[in-house]
N, C-alpha and C positions, 0 to 999 in steps of 0.2 A: 710653227713645225713645217715643213714641205714637204706633202701628201706624197709617198710612191705610189707607182702604177707602172703600167707598159705601156708601148705603141699601138696606137690602131684601137682599137674596138668603136664602142658605139654605146648611145646612153638612151634605153630604153624607160618609160617610166616604169618608177620602180613598186607603186600600188602596193605595197606593204602595209599599211594602215589599217587594210582591214582586218588583220590577225595580229600585229606586232604589240600592240597592249593584253592579248588574252597569255592568261597562265596556261602550264602544263593539266590539262584534265584528262583524268583515266579512264577511259569508256569502257561503259558496264562490260558485263559478262557476253562476249558473242553467243549463239545459238549456233552457229556452223562457222569455220575458218574450212580456206583451201589453201595448202602448201604448195607450192610449186616447183617441182626437182629445177629449174633450169632459172634460178635467181640469182644467175652471178655468171660470170664470163669463165667460160671453161668448160667442162662437161656435166652433162646433167646428173644430177644425183642418183644414189638406183635404193628403192625403197627397200625400206629393211621392215616394212608389213604388211597383213593384207587383210581385203574385208574382212571386218566381225570383227577385230584386234579390238584389247581396249588400252586407252593410253591416259599418262598421267603427263601434266603440263611440263615442258622438258624434257621427254624421253629421244629417245633418236629416234626418227621414221625415216631418215634414208639417208643410208652414207656415202661419201666423198666417194665419185665414180675416176681416181688417179690424183694425184699431185696438185694440179690448175682442177680444184672442184670444191664441193660447201659440202658437209653436214647440215640437214634439217630435221628441225626437232618439231614436237605436239609444241602449242600457242595457247592451247585451251586442254582441260581433258576431257574426255568420252571415246567415243567409237569410231573408228575406222569406218566410213561408210560408203565409199567409194574411192577408185583410184583408177582413173581418164582422165580426161581433154577436158580444162577446163580453159575462160576467158585470161587471158595475161594481162598483167599494167600496159605491155605495149602493143595492147590490140588483137594480138594473136591466140590463137587457141595453142595452149598448150598441156604438157604431162603434171597432174598432180596430186596432192593424196588431199582429199575430203575428210576433216572430223565432223561428226554431231557431236555438241556437248551434253555430259552428263548434267550440268547445273552445278556439280560438286565445286570444280576449280581444284582439284588435287594439283602438287606440284611435286616433284623431286627434289630430296632435303641437298640442300646446297653448305656452304661449310663458310668459311673465316679465316681468311690466310693471312694474319694482319700484316708478317711481314714478307706479305709477295714482294716487294721490292727488293730482296734479296735473294731471289731465285736465279738459277743459272739461263741466262737466254732462250735454252734447250726446250726447258720445262714452259716458259711463257709460249714460246710457239706452240708448243705442245698442245695445251689450254686456249690458246687464239684457236686452233684450227679442229681442236675437237668443239667450241663454241658455234664455231660454224659462221665469223665471222666475214666479212665483204664490205666491200667499199660503201657507204654509206649518203656520199653524194649525188648519186646514181649510174656513176660507171659500173659498181655491181665486181668490180677484182680483190680474188680471193685475198684475206688481209695478213694470215700466214705464208703466203708467197712472196707477196710485197715484201714482204718483212724476212726473207729466208736471201740478201742479194747476193750474190760470187762474193769468194777473198779478196780476190783480186779489183772487187768494188765498191772501198772503204767507204761508210756513210758518215757524214761528220755535223750533219744539220736533217733535222726534222722539223719541218714546217707542217702545222694541224690547219686545218682553210674552215677557217669560221667566217669568211665571208659574203659563203653563201647571195649570189650577185643576182640570179632565176629573179626576176619581177612574180609579185606576187607572197613569197614563200618565206616562213619563217621560223621554221622550227627548232633551225640550227641555232636564229635568235635568241628563244626564250630557252632553249636547251646552256646556251650558258649562262645567261643570269641565272638559271634556278638548279644548275647542276657542274657551278665552274669550278669547285673542287675538284670534284673527281673526273672533269674531262682533264684540269690539270695534273691529276694522279697517272692518267689512260698516256699520257704524254710521257710520263719519266718513265715508265712501262715498253714505250716502245723504246723511246730512246736508248734502257739499256739494252731493248732486242737484241737492236743492230749496231752498239756501240757507238753512239751519237755523243759528243759531245757539250752540243749544244740544241737547242730546242728557240721557236717564235710559234707564239699565236697569230694568223695573220687577220685582220679585221675591217669593215668597209666602212668607211667614217659614217654612214646612214645608221649606222649602231651605237653612239654614242656610249650609253646607258654599258653596252656589253664589255666594250673596250674598256673601262672602268672597272666594270665587275675584275674581270681576265688580269688585267694590271695588279689589281688585289692581291689574288692570286699569285702572283709573281713576283712580290717586290722582296721578300727575301732568297728569293733562288736566283743565285748570280749564275747560271747556266741558261734560265730563262729570259723571254723577252714577249710583247706584245708589239707590233707594228700594223698602226691603220693604213690603212691602202684609200686612193681617193675615190668617188663613187664611178666609175667606168668598169659596163661589161665586155669580155668576161673575164674582169680580174682573178674569178675561182676557178679558173683551166690553171689547172697542174705547169706546165709551160710558162706561163703570165704570171702566175703567184708567183713563182722560182725567182723569176727575172724581176719583180719588182722588191724581192722581200730581201735578194744577195746581191742582186746585177749576174749571177749567173747563165748562159744559153745553155739550154740543153739542145746537143745536135740536132739536126734534122733525120727521123726517125730512129730518136733514142730512146732514150726510157731515164730519168731523172737521175735512178745511178749512178749513172757517167759524171753525173757532177756533182756526185758525193749529196746526194741529200734524199729524201723518202718525205709524201706527202700523207695526209690520213684530212680524211672529216672531224670532225667536231666530234660529231654526232657518233664518231667508228670507235674515237679516242676510250668515249664512254662506255662504248659499248666492251671493248678489250680491260677496262678497270675493272667489268665486272666480273665478267670472263674469268681473268688473273684471279682477285681475291677473293670472291665468294665460287667457281665455277659454274657460274650462269650462263647458261645458251643464248644465244638471241632469239629470241622467241616476240620481242614484242619493239616497237620504235616509237618516236616522235612525228607525228605527217601532221602537214598542216592541210585544214582543209575548207577555203577561202574561195577569192572574187564576188565578181557582183549580184551574184544567183543565189547565193548563200545567204538565210534568215537571223545564224549566225556565226559567222566563221567564227572557226576554235585551232589549236595548236592540240592536236589528242594522242593521249601516250597508248597506242591499239596494239591488242595480238597480230604478227604477220599470219596475212593470210583471211583476217576481217575485208568484208566486202564495203567497195566503195557507197554501194546502197546504203548500208548500215551506219556506214560512217555521216554521210549528209543526213538519215533522218534524226540520229542524236544531234546536230547542228539545226534542228527545228526544220529540214527540211528544204526544196528551193520557190524560193519569190514571185517563180510564172512560167513559161517558157524555159525549156533549158536548148542553146543555140551549141555550149562544145563544153564538152569534158577532156579536163590537160589529167594523163596521167604524168606528175615533177610539173614546171617550171611553162610556161608560155614559149619559151628560147629551146630549147632542148628535149622538152617531153615531149610528150606521143596524145595525140588524139584519140580518142574512147568509143568504140560503140556503142558500148553499154558501160550505165555504172554496176553491174554486176559481175565486173573484175574482181579482184580482190588484191588487198594490195601485200607488197612486199618486203624486202630486209632493203630494196633501195630507194623505195616511193618517199620522198620528201615531202610529197604534196598533192590536191588534186584542186587543180582550180578550176570551175565552172562559170561559166561565159553566156554572157544575153545572145539572143541572135543578132542584134544588133553589133555586138563587137565582135562575135564570129564569123562574118558576113566575105562572102568568098568575094580578092578584088581581081578582076579581068591583067594579065599579064600585057603587056606591050613591048614594043622593040627596042634594043638595048637605046642610050644615045649615046655610048661612049662617056660619063661621064666620071669613071671613074672612082667614084666612090665608095662601090662593093675593094675596089686597090685599100682606095686610106681607111678605111676600115677594119681589111683582117689583120688579125693582132698577127696572123702565123707569119706574114708577106708574102700573099700568092694574088694570083688572078686568079677570082673565085671564076667568071664569064668565061675563062682560057679554060680550063678544068670543064666546065658546063657543056662547053661547046664539043668535046670531045668524047665526052659520056655522048652527049647527042647523036655524035655521030658514028660512036661504036667505035674509036678508036682509044684499046686498052693503053697504047703507049704513051700517044701522045696526052696521057687524062695522067699518069703516073707522073711523067714529066710533068707537066706542070704542076703536079703539088696536090694529088688524090689523097696518098694515104697519111700525107701532113696535113690534111682538113680534118678543125675537133670538130663541125659541124657546128658550130656557137648559134651561129642566124645573125649575125653582125649585118654579113655584105646585105643579106635577101630584106633586114629591116630597115639597109636605109638607103635602097635602090629605087628609084624613082619611076621604072616601069615595073614595078612589083612580080620580077622577074622569080619563078619558083627556083632561086637557089639551090641551098640546101635541100630542097628534094632530089634534086637531079645529081647532084654530089651524092646521094645518100643512095641515088641509085643504081648510079657508078662503084659505090662500093662495094655494095648487093651483090651487082654482079659480078667482079671481077674475081671476088671474096670465093665464089662458084665454079668459079674459072680453076684458078690455084685450086679449090678441092676438085676438081677432072680432072 
């Protein structure tokens, strides 16, 4: 069978061998967690607690500040010890709520609604919103918003993203192997919520065991299928995934709903299943702690807000001097100044590299080879955007496709001159977003 894919892209070494065979392990009770009020796209959550309050695991501690926002819940039981600025996984300082454990691990009472698939879509959306679920592949868009398309944009297909194309990361892979049935149940919930008649699970070819597992769970479901994709980065990007699976092209500046599709990460589908059936808030997730500097790489189920330092300690620490710590994957993740940052709902991985792997490469003059153009999955001219940003020409940068760039890093990966294309484009996005706000 010919594997499906998209035009462009690159082929970075996948480096999955560090943790792909490691089963999901439960992290012991954390002594302290830091729950950030901005773990998502949209308005930061509003605190509902004050210092000194006692909470149980699952208690609501911050509420959504509008429709495009998110609820936040306590991931351990204990006392609110501080509300203030803490280091965020993106490397910035951000408002957050610190909870110090009482050692009891007391949790709110959950329910079990076995007939959850018969619920009205309105109730399904309400439970998803109440649980504080956002996209867990890294983007962090509030899920209840994504599952509320306007009536004039009917959805006929839901695609679950099990591609996990970022090098090193294996949390989605392990989740599909160990929680495949629950993920498919979450897919059915999503389909019912948006009224879709077709469900697809997309997985890259380097995960044959996950493809087999998910196919077994779909064999008796006439409306569900599994598609194997060619190993090609960024296969998991929404627009590229949609094109590879359906041959539908999302228009420039448009959203997947424009072509009748909703895309969700497999981890998000699992969280949706738990939220709808058991009314469990999103208070933990699976994260890969991996890379050449980790003594014992693992896939951990950890409470939201656990510090990266605690995760590394549970993996037996570092092998030596750390060169770089990345929240997420090396292509689209964020380099962090410290392991004291705490994981969020979108934290799919922590990659730890040696000084040799993280060494800085000097930029050289562009040789006009056009490799960045060939690699761009969005059919853009990355250097044209970068030159416009360098000369502070906003109109030219936008015409060149600044808004359409998905910052996948393919252009920078293939550039023989080592030009920091993604960093310049990101600078442009930040600069012009600030101008629009003003």
